[in-house]
C-alpha positions, 0 to 999 in steps of 0.5 A: 500500500505504501509503495502504491501511495509513493508511486501516486505521489511521484506521478502527480509530482511529475504532472505538476512539474510539467504543468508549471513549465507550461504555465511559465511558458505561457506567462513569458508569451503574454509578456512578449518574451520567447520561451528561451529568452534569458534576461539579466534578472534570470541570470542573477537568480541562477547565480544565487541558486548556484551558491545555494546548491553548493552549500546544500551539495556539500552539506549532503556530502558530509552528511553521507560521509559521517552517516555511512563511514562505518559501511565503507570497509569492515574493521581490518583484522590483519597487519597489512590490512591496517597499512592498506587502510592507511593508504586508502584513507590517504588517497581519499583525503587527497581526492576529497580536498581536490573534489572540494577545491574544484567544486567550490571554484566551479560554483563560485565562478558561476556565481561571480561571473554570470552574464550581464551587460557590464561584464564582458568575458576576457579572451584568455587562450594561453598562459604558460605559468598557469599550465605549468602550475596545473601540470606540476602540482598533479604530477607531484601528488601522483608521484607521492601516491605512487611511491606510497603505493609501491612501498605498501605493495612491496611490503604486502607481496614480499616472500612469506617467512619460512615458518609461516603456516601453509594452507591451500585453498582449493576452489571448485563450483561451488565450494571451498576446501582447505588443505593444511600442510601438516607437521612438516609444513609442506604440501604434497604434490597434486595434479588434476589428472589424479582427481577422483571421487575419493581424491577430489583435490588430486593429491599425489598419494605417492608423495610422502609430504602428502601423508600428513596433509589435513583436508578441511571442509566447512570452516578452517582455523588460523592462529592470531599473530602468526603469518599464514601463507596461502596457495590457491588452486581451482578445479574448473573456472577462475574463482577469486578468494576474497577475505574482506576483513583481512584485505586479502584477495587472489584469483584461483586459476585452473592449471596454476598456483597463486599465492598470498599471505597475511598475519591476522591480528584480531581473534574471532571472539575479539571481533565479536566484541568489537562489532557487538555482534555475537554471531560474527564470523570471518568469511571466505567468499568468491568474488568472481561470478563463477556460475549459477550458485556463485552466491553460495560459495562461502567458507567460515574462517575462525581466528583462534588464540595460539592455544585454541588453534593447537587444540583444534588442529589436534582434533583434525588429525583424523582428517589427514589425507592418508586416512581416506586413502587407507580406507580406500585401500581397505575397501579395494582389498575387501572387494578383491577378497570377495571376488576371489572367494566367489 
């Protein structure tokens, strides 16, 4: 009902505006003026309206900035996330200053230099000094932005530490699987040629490093204050691993391994207090439109304290890669014995 009433109000408002335009056109005609004739009085009114619009425009802009600032980005929960946010805010500050300066000049010039009889425009086609100013200043600003950007990028993409926790995130339509490197902190080899119903990741069972790899579905845990290095793979199409609170995003490309690493700084329980949301969870998303069920491609991330993480990891030992492999061998042996007995 409310939507219907709103629609009626919008339609009636449009009809009113059309009728007002027709009225002013008729009034101008009765005064002997053309509908498009502009006089100095109209110009002066438009100039004042420009300044009024400038005030309203900036009032609305700053209201939106204050009202929706918490909706721009979630709280950064990684070391490089804080650096990334600083760089983002630095760029936004430069953009806002430039935006405000140019728009104030734009509307002020429209107010001050509106067309009137005693005001003739100056023919001003060229000025080397002005051109030098508006070329050099933006160039200096861009150099500063690029320097800060490169410094931040190099810090984010530097090689991970050798003692980093190694996890592989494996993407396929439409879910994620996490594979932990195990006690040796080395992932076993894998190949798409080895993918079967019992080995969906295509892990090489002959590689000794694969024996202690832990396969996790549903949610995966990482320890706070410890660097985590991720390897990304995809089985079918290009996916994109996106962890917004950690400012981490990397494409998962079929046929190749991509990498990213970060150090989480806030546990899940601490973030629940910060956000005042007891149901809060970090999340892994796919930010590529990878198919019809793309929206459902999510995985919960839990950031634990060191002790809680070790406790959780100890409980996952039954999910090592060798466990389903042993079960498969036992099944094959049982089937073979059954055939022999027949």
